[in-house]
C-alpha positions in Angstrom: 66.9 157.2 110.0 65.5 156.3 106.5 66.2 153.7 103.8 68.7 154.9 101.2 68.1 154.5 97.5 71.4 153.9 95.8 72.9 154.6 92.3 75.8 152.4 91.2 79.2 152.7 89.5 79.6 150.9 86.2 82.3 148.9 84.5 82.9 148.7 80.8 84.8 145.3 80.6 85.1 144.1 77.1 82.8 141.0 77.5 79.8 143.2 78.6 76.6 144.0 76.8 73.9 146.6 76.9 71.0 145.0 78.8 71.7 146.8 82.1 70.8 150.0 80.3 67.9 148.8 78.2 66.3 146.4 80.7 67.5 147.5 84.1 67.3 151.3 83.6 71.0 152.0 84.3 71.8 155.5 83.0 75.5 155.1 82.8 77.5 156.4 79.8 79.7 153.3 79.2 79.7 151.0 76.3 79.7 148.1 76.9 78.2 148.1 80.4 79.4 144.9 81.8 78.7 145.4 85.6 77.0 147.8 87.9 78.2 147.9 91.5 74.8 148.5 93.2 75.8 148.3 96.9 79.5 149.0 97.3 81.9 150.8 99.6 84.9 149.5 97.6 87.0 152.3 96.3 87.2 150.7 92.9 83.4 151.2 92.5 81.5 153.2 95.0 77.6 153.6 95.0 75.8 156.8 95.8 72.7 157.9 97.6 70.1 159.4 95.3 67.4 160.1 97.8 66.9 161.8 101.2 69.4 163.9 103.3 72.5 162.1 102.0 71.8 162.6 98.3 75.0 162.8 96.3 77.2 161.1 99.0 78.8 157.8 98.6 77.7 155.0 100.8 81.2 154.8 102.3 80.9 158.5 103.3 77.5 157.9 104.9 78.9 154.9 106.9 81.9 157.0 108.1 79.4 159.5 109.4 77.1 156.8 110.9 79.1 153.6 111.8 76.0 152.4 113.7 74.2 152.0 110.3 76.2 148.7 109.7 75.0 147.2 113.0 76.7 145.9 116.1 77.8 142.7 114.5 79.8 144.4 111.7 82.6 146.9 111.6 82.1 147.6 108.0 80.0 146.7 105.0 81.4 143.3 104.1 79.5 142.6 100.9 79.5 144.0 97.4 76.3 143.5 95.3 76.3 143.7 91.4 74.4 143.1 88.3 76.5 141.4 85.6 75.6 141.2 81.9 77.9 138.7 80.1 77.4 139.3 76.3 80.6 137.3 75.8 82.4 134.7 78.0 84.3 136.0 81.0 87.9 134.9 81.6 88.6 131.6 83.3 89.6 132.9 86.8 89.8 132.2 90.6 89.6 134.3 93.7 91.8 134.0 96.8 90.7 133.1 100.3 90.6 135.8 103.1 93.8 134.3 104.6 95.8 134.5 101.4 94.6 137.9 100.4 95.3 139.4 103.8 98.8 138.0 103.8 99.7 138.6 100.1 97.4 141.4 99.0 97.9 144.2 101.6 95.3 143.0 103.9 92.4 142.9 101.5 89.5 140.5 101.7 89.4 137.3 99.6 86.3 136.6 97.6 83.6 134.1 97.9 80.5 135.0 95.7 77.0 133.9 95.0 75.3 134.1 91.6 71.5 134.3 91.0 70.7 133.9 87.3 68.2 136.4 86.1 68.3 135.6 82.4 70.2 133.0 80.3 70.0 132.3 76.6 69.2 128.8 75.3 72.3 126.7 75.7 74.1 129.0 78.1 76.7 127.5 80.4 79.3 128.5 82.9 82.5 127.1 84.3 82.4 125.8 87.8 85.4 123.8 89.1 87.5 121.2 87.4 86.2 118.1 85.6 89.1 116.0 87.0 92.0 116.4 89.3 94.6 118.7 87.9 98.2 119.8 88.6 100.2 122.9 87.9 101.9 121.0 85.1 98.7 119.9 83.5 97.3 123.4 83.6 100.4 125.1 82.3 100.5 122.6 79.4 96.9 122.9 78.5 96.8 126.7 78.7 99.8 126.9 76.4 98.2 124.4 73.9 94.7 126.0 74.1 93.1 122.8 75.5 92.1 124.1 79.0 88.4 123.5 78.3 89.2 119.7 78.6 89.9 120.3 82.3 87.0 122.5 83.1 83.6 121.5 84.4 80.8 123.1 82.4 77.3 123.6 83.8 74.1 124.3 81.9 72.5 127.5 83.2 68.8 128.5 83.4 66.9 131.4 84.8 66.6 131.1 88.6 69.7 128.9 89.1 71.9 129.7 92.1 75.6 129.1 92.4 77.9 129.6 95.4 81.4 130.0 94.2 83.8 129.6 97.0 87.3 131.1 97.0 89.8 128.9 95.3 87.2 127.5 92.8 88.0 128.1 89.1 85.0 129.6 87.4 83.7 131.7 84.5 80.3 133.2 83.6 79.4 132.2 80.0 78.0 134.2 77.1 74.3 135.1 77.3 74.0 135.1 81.1 72.7 138.0 83.1 72.9 137.6 86.9 72.9 139.3 90.3 76.1 138.7 92.2 76.5 138.9 96.0 80.1 138.7 97.1 82.6 139.7 99.7 83.8 143.3 99.4 86.8 142.6 97.2 88.1 143.2 93.7 90.8 140.5 93.6 90.7 138.3 90.5 93.5 136.0 89.2 93.0 135.2 85.5 94.1 131.8 84.2 93.0 132.2 80.7 91.3 134.9 78.6 91.1 133.6 75.0 94.0 135.8 74.0 91.6 138.8 73.9 92.9 142.4 73.8 91.7 145.4 75.6 90.5 148.6 74.0 94.2 149.7 73.7 95.1 146.5 71.8 97.0 144.9 74.7 96.5 141.3 75.9 94.8 141.3 79.3 97.1 140.5 82.2 97.1 136.8 83.4 98.0 135.7 86.9 99.0 132.1 86.6 101.5 132.1 89.5 99.1 133.6 92.0 96.3 131.4 90.8 98.4 128.3 91.4 98.7 129.4 95.1 95.0 129.5 95.7 93.4 127.0 93.3 91.4 124.0 94.5 92.7 121.4 92.0 90.3 118.6 92.9 87.2 117.7 90.8 84.2 119.9 91.7 81.8 116.9 92.1 78.0 117.2 92.0 77.0 120.6 90.7 73.3 119.9 90.1 70.7 122.5 91.4 69.3 121.4 94.7 65.6 121.7 95.6 64.7 124.9 97.3 62.0 125.5 99.9 59.4 128.2 99.1 57.2 129.5 101.9 53.9 131.2 100.9 52.2 133.9 102.9 49.4 136.3 102.2 50.8 138.8 99.8 54.2 137.3 99.2 56.4 134.2 99.0 59.9 133.7 100.5 62.7 131.5 99.4 66.2 131.2 100.9 68.7 131.0 98.0 72.0 131.0 99.8 73.4 131.1 103.3 77.2 131.2 103.9 79.5 132.6 106.6 79.6 136.0 104.8 75.9 136.7 103.8 72.5 135.2 103.3 70.3 136.0 100.3 66.5 135.4 100.2 64.2 135.9 97.2 61.0 137.7 98.0 58.1 137.6 95.4 55.7 140.3 96.4 52.1 140.1 95.0 50.4 142.4 97.5 52.7 143.2 100.5 55.7 142.0 102.5 56.6 143.1 106.1 60.0 142.5 107.9 62.2 144.2 110.4 65.8 145.5 110.4 67.2 145.0 113.7 70.2 146.8 115.4 72.5 143.9 114.9 72.9 144.4 111.1 71.9 146.3 107.9 70.0 144.7 105.0 69.9 145.4 101.3 67.0 145.1 98.9 67.7 144.5 95.2 64.7 144.7 92.9 65.1 142.2 89.9 61.5 142.6 88.5 58.5 144.8 88.8 58.0 147.9 90.9 56.8 148.9 94.3 57.2 151.1 97.4 58.9 150.8 100.8 57.2 152.1 103.8 59.0 152.5 107.2 57.9 153.7 110.6 57.7 157.5 110.7 57.9 157.9 106.9 55.3 160.2 105.3 55.3 158.3 102.0 56.7 155.1 100.4 60.2 155.1 98.8 59.4 154.1 95.3 61.6 151.6 93.5 61.5 149.6 90.2 63.4 146.9 88.4 67.1 147.5 88.9 66.8 149.5 92.1 68.9 148.9 95.1 68.1 150.1 98.6 70.4 150.1 101.7 68.4 149.6 105.0 70.5 150.8 108.0 70.7 148.7 111.1 68.0 149.5 113.6 65.6 150.9 110.9 62.8 148.8 112.4 59.7 147.7 110.7 59.5 147.8 106.9 56.7 147.1 104.6 56.9 146.6 100.8 53.9 147.2 98.6 53.4 146.5 94.9 54.2 143.6 92.6 57.9 142.9 92.4 60.7 140.4 92.8 63.4 141.2 95.4 66.6 139.8 96.7 67.0 140.6 100.3 70.6 140.4 101.6 71.8 140.5 105.1 75.2 139.7 106.9 
């Protein structure tokens, strides 16, 4: 058993930029390159092994061969991990809950997601919830009149910010933000508003007002200020818990010399490198698995002791 270095699928959504190619080393022939699906078993965007005995296989194919790799607390890989480069504003949208999606979307997962901001231009902002209580009638009127922004709660965004966007919460990533997203394994999005933009074929992008009304939390969002986070310092690294919810937990690891941890039999883990470079050593390995900014590594359940060397920033995700 060995760690698996992954290569992503890409998405050329019209709001995307080029930074995932120029700054994160993504050799994907799409323009723009809006998203890369780094760790994904979703059929709409699989990832692929680029190292070891499984080279060229999708992660889904590997898990089908070795279901024990997800761990004894999982029956599948329940998360999808992305990089997102918003050169323009994303649509104003909402995701359904698990309960709604499984009943109305052929048994699919809903979508709760977490954002970790890697870069944000000066003055960048995002939409997170409603500024005041709304109704279907208010939203229908304001969308028709182009005044929906009066209902939305806008949040200034800075590098290092963390946002947990629960299902049912209206949201939109703003122009000039580059982030890592950890989410449920789902591709369900209901668009409320898209600035009357047209796709590459000249068609207005589809909106989903009716479905959105079924799942929206129409209450005001309340306090959205960034809360203090506790950083633990060790010889060779620091560790900071960014987010913990019922679907996943995400920890930021800043490695200056070395970082050791274990992957137990109960669940897999994933490492996403957001800066720097390094190597991953595991028991029984002859040499470190090298990685760099933009790399994503799947760690099968039961892999055992792992040791990271180098100077790098990592997000460590587990379910």
